[in-house]
N, C-alpha and C positions, 0 to 999 in steps of 0.2 A: 410706590412710585412717588417721587417728589412732586409737590403741587405746582411748581412753576416749570415743569418739564412735561411734554406730551409726546408719546410715542407716535411717530408717523407710520413706520413700517419696520419689519425685522425679518431676518432669515436665519435658519439654523443649519449649519453644515452637518452636524451629527444626526439630526432628526429629519433632514431634507424637507423642511417645512418653511413656508413663507406666510407672513401675516401683514395685513394692512389695517390700520385702525378704522373702524366703521365711520368715525367722524370725518374721514377724508374720502369717502366714496364719491363725493361730488367733484373731485378733481377730474380733469379731462382724462380719458382713457389712455391717450398717448403718454401723458405724464405719469400715470399710475404704472404703465408698462416700463417706463424708464426707471422709476423708483424700484420696481421689482427686480429689474435687471441689475441695478447697482447693488441691492441687498444680496441677491443670490450669488453674484460673481464675487463680491467681497467676502461673503461667508465661506465660499468654496476656496478662494485664494488664501484666506487667512486661517481656515479650518476652525471657525468659531461661530458664535451667534453674533450677527452684525445688526446693529440697531440704528435707525435714523430717528432723531428726536427734534422737537422744537422747544426752544426756551420761550418764555412769555414775550420776549422782545422780538420774536420771529426768527432769531438766528437758529440755523440748523446745525446740529452737531452729530457726530458719529460716535458710537460706543461699541466696544467689543467685549464679549464674555467668552473666555477661552474653553469652557466645558471640560476643564481639567485635562486638556490634550497636551501631552508632553512635547508635541511638535509645534505648539503655538509660539510665535516669535513676536514678543512685545515691540521690539525695536523695528522690525520689518513691518509690523502692523501700523505703527505710527507713520512710517515713511509712505506706505501705501495710502493711508488716509489723507496725508498732506497732498499727495499727488491727486487724489480724488477731488479734494477741495479746489485745486487749480483747474482740473479738467472740466468740472461741472459747475464752475462759478456762475455762469449765466442761469442755469437751471436752479441753483440754490438761491440766487437773488430773486428770481421770479417766484419761487415757492415762499420765500420770506414775505414778499409783498402780498401774495395771495392770502397767506395765513393771517397777516395783520389786518387786511381789509375784510376778509370773509369770515374769519374765526374770532378775531379780537375786536371786530367792528371799528377799526381805525379808519373811518371814512375820510378823515382829514388828510390822508395820504394820497387820495385820488386827485 
């Protein structure tokens, strides 16, 4: 794992598993539920491992790992991820601020 990237959560289509990083258990339950829903739905839709990560600057990005599935569509995955960024803009902005303040101790943002 790259030092300036932190996994928030992930889900695997093939293994039917979901993971949330223990460092983020202090998120409100409703937010954790929404993150889980995003990961699971995207993993199922794209037939891959879907990962949500934080960069050190608080930006959230999505990553896909195709599990060697011949049905994985890289172009379709990019389009779905762009749509997800648009649909969840408010949630992602809130998570970014939360991460910077509570995990990176950027209290100057308050």
